[in-house]
Backbone as numpy.savetxt, mean C-alpha at the origin, in Angstrom:
# Nx Ny Nz CAx CAy CAz Cx Cy Cz
-8.74 -4.57 11.12 -8.60 -3.26 10.51 -9.35 -3.26 9.19
-10.28 -2.36 9.04 -11.01 -2.18 7.79 -10.30 -1.11 6.97
-9.40 -1.55 6.11 -8.59 -0.61 5.34 -9.42 0.25 4.41
-10.61 -0.20 4.04 -11.44 0.53 3.08 -11.89 1.89 3.60
-11.81 2.10 4.90 -12.13 3.40 5.47 -10.98 4.39 5.29
-9.77 3.88 5.02 -8.59 4.75 4.98 -7.81 4.70 3.67
-7.95 3.65 2.90 -7.22 3.52 1.63 -8.21 3.67 0.49
-7.91 4.60 -0.42 -8.81 4.87 -1.54 -7.99 4.93 -2.84
-8.68 4.86 -3.94 -8.06 5.06 -5.25 -9.01 5.93 -6.06
-8.46 7.01 -6.57 -9.25 7.97 -7.33 -8.43 8.34 -8.56
-9.02 8.23 -9.76 -8.25 8.52 -10.97 -7.67 9.94 -11.00
-8.20 10.84 -10.20 -7.73 12.22 -10.19 -6.60 12.46 -9.18
-6.25 11.44 -8.40 -5.19 11.57 -7.41 -4.18 10.45 -7.60
-2.93 10.81 -7.73 -1.83 9.85 -7.90 -2.09 8.86 -9.04
-2.70 9.36 -10.10 -2.96 8.54 -11.30 -3.78 7.29 -10.98
-4.62 7.38 -9.97 -5.49 6.26 -9.61 -4.85 5.22 -8.71
-3.63 5.45 -8.31 -2.97 4.48 -7.41 -3.56 4.60 -6.01
-3.57 3.50 -5.26 -4.13 3.56 -3.90 -3.31 4.48 -3.01
-4.03 5.26 -2.20 -3.38 6.20 -1.29 -4.21 6.35 -0.03
-3.62 7.00 0.95 -4.32 7.21 2.22 -5.32 8.34 2.02
-6.55 8.05 2.38 -7.66 8.97 2.18 -7.35 10.36 2.74
-7.66 11.38 1.95 -7.45 12.76 2.37 -6.03 13.24 2.23
-5.17 12.41 1.63 -3.78 12.78 1.45 -3.36 12.44 0.02
-2.14 12.78 -0.30 -1.52 12.35 -1.55 -0.38 11.39 -1.23
-0.48 10.72 -0.11 0.53 9.75 0.31 0.09 8.37 -0.15
0.84 7.82 -1.10 0.49 6.54 -1.68 0.89 5.36 -0.82
0.15 4.28 -1.00 0.48 3.01 -0.35 1.91 2.62 -0.72
2.24 2.78 -1.98 3.58 2.42 -2.45 4.66 3.22 -1.72
4.42 4.49 -1.46 5.37 5.33 -0.74 5.64 4.78 0.65
4.58 4.44 1.36 4.72 3.89 2.71 5.49 2.57 2.68
5.17 1.72 1.73 5.87 0.43 1.62 7.34 0.64 1.28
7.63 1.61 0.41 9.02 1.91 0.07 9.80 2.37 1.30
9.17 3.23 2.10 9.84 3.71 3.32 10.13 2.55 4.26
9.14 1.69 4.48 9.33 0.56 5.38 10.40 -0.40 4.84
10.37 -0.64 3.54 11.36 -1.53 2.93 12.77 -0.94 3.01
12.85 0.37 3.13 14.15 1.05 3.25 14.62 1.14 4.69
13.83 0.59 5.60 14.25 0.54 6.99 13.66 1.60 7.90
12.76 2.42 7.36 12.12 3.42 8.21 11.22 2.74 9.24
11.27 3.24 10.45 10.39 2.75 11.51 9.10 3.54 11.50
8.10 2.99 12.14 6.79 3.65 12.23 6.93 5.07 12.78
7.71 5.22 13.84 7.87 6.54 14.45 8.48 7.55 13.48
9.44 7.10 12.67 10.06 8.00 11.69 9.04 8.46 10.65
8.22 7.54 10.19 7.22 7.89 9.19 6.23 8.89 9.77
5.74 8.61 10.96 4.75 9.50 11.57 5.33 10.87 11.88
6.61 10.92 12.20 7.26 12.21 12.46 7.46 12.99 11.16
7.83 12.29 10.11 8.09 12.94 8.82 6.82 13.27 8.05
5.76 12.55 8.34 4.47 12.77 7.68 3.42 13.01 8.77
3.44 14.19 9.41 2.58 14.44 10.57 1.08 14.37 10.28
0.70 14.40 9.01 -0.72 14.29 8.66 -1.21 12.84 8.74
-0.28 11.89 8.92 -0.66 10.48 9.02 -0.84 10.06 10.47
-1.64 9.03 10.64 -1.85 8.44 11.96 -1.41 6.98 11.91
-1.18 6.41 13.06 -0.78 5.00 13.14 -1.79 4.12 12.42
-3.07 4.43 12.54 -4.12 3.64 11.90 -3.98 3.66 10.37
-3.44 4.75 9.82 -3.20 4.81 8.38 -2.16 3.77 7.97
-1.12 3.64 8.77 -0.08 2.66 8.46 -0.62 1.24 8.58
-1.42 1.00 9.60 -2.04 -0.32 9.74 -2.96 -0.62 8.56
-3.64 0.39 8.08 -4.53 0.21 6.92 -3.72 -0.16 5.68
-2.54 0.42 5.52 -1.69 0.07 4.38 -1.37 -1.42 4.41
-0.99 -1.92 5.58 -0.65 -3.34 5.67 -1.87 -4.24 5.49
-3.00 -3.82 6.00 -4.22 -4.61 5.81 -4.60 -4.64 4.33
-4.43 -3.52 3.63 -4.70 -3.45 2.20 -3.81 -4.43 1.44
-2.51 -4.39 1.72 -1.58 -5.28 1.04 -1.88 -6.74 1.36
-2.21 -7.02 2.61 -2.58 -8.38 3.00 -3.73 -8.88 2.15
-4.76 -8.05 2.01 -5.93 -8.47 1.24 -5.61 -8.59 -0.25
-4.73 -7.75 -0.74 -4.31 -7.88 -2.14 -3.61 -9.22 -2.36
-2.78 -9.62 -1.42 -2.06 -10.88 -1.54 -2.98 -12.09 -1.42
-4.12 -11.91 -0.79 -5.10 -13.00 -0.69 -5.89 -13.18 -1.98
-5.79 -12.23 -2.88 -6.50 -12.28 -4.14 -5.88 -13.38 -5.00
-6.60 -14.46 -5.20 -6.06 -15.61 -5.92 -5.66 -15.27 -7.34
-6.36 -14.37 -7.99 -6.01 -13.99 -9.36 -4.62 -13.35 -9.38
-4.32 -12.53 -8.38 -3.00 -11.91 -8.31 -1.93 -12.97 -8.11
-2.19 -13.91 -7.24 -1.21 -14.97 -6.97 -0.95 -15.78 -8.23
-1.99 -16.08 -8.98 -1.81 -16.84 -10.21 -0.97 -16.07 -11.22
-1.21 -14.77 -11.37 -0.42 -13.97 -12.31 1.04 -13.96 -11.88
1.29 -13.82 -10.60 2.67 -13.80 -10.09 3.35 -15.14 -10.33
2.62 -16.23 -10.19 3.18 -17.56 -10.39 3.54 -17.76 -11.86
2.71 -17.32 -12.73 2.94 -17.48 -14.16 4.16 -16.68 -14.61
4.42 -15.56 -13.97 5.49 -14.65 -14.40 6.82 -14.94 -13.70
7.04 -16.15 -13.25 8.32 -16.48 -12.65 9.44 -16.33 -13.67
10.63 -15.98 -13.22 11.75 -15.83 -14.16 11.95 -17.10 -14.99
12.15 -16.89 -16.27 12.39 -18.02 -17.17 11.14 -18.67 -17.73
9.97 -18.18 -17.31 8.71 -18.75 -17.77 7.96 -17.67 -18.52
7.60 -17.96 -19.73 6.84 -17.01 -20.54 5.37 -17.08 -20.17
4.73 -15.92 -20.03 3.30 -15.89 -19.73 2.50 -15.74 -21.00
């Protein structure tokens, strides 16, 4: 999945946070729904402008963010009880 075709960030939309292209639905919103127990079918029913491929793009985007070694290092440094 090439998330770059579906996930964009524009300073004029959602304060520059990543969102699904052509919408104001943020990556964070989708992750919050999933973390709250929403199933794919519920999301697609509640957000009819989204497609299954949009949800897959969200996960591919997050996967690639987690592969970013700089991000991993920052997260490691900020462990509870450790000053960065």
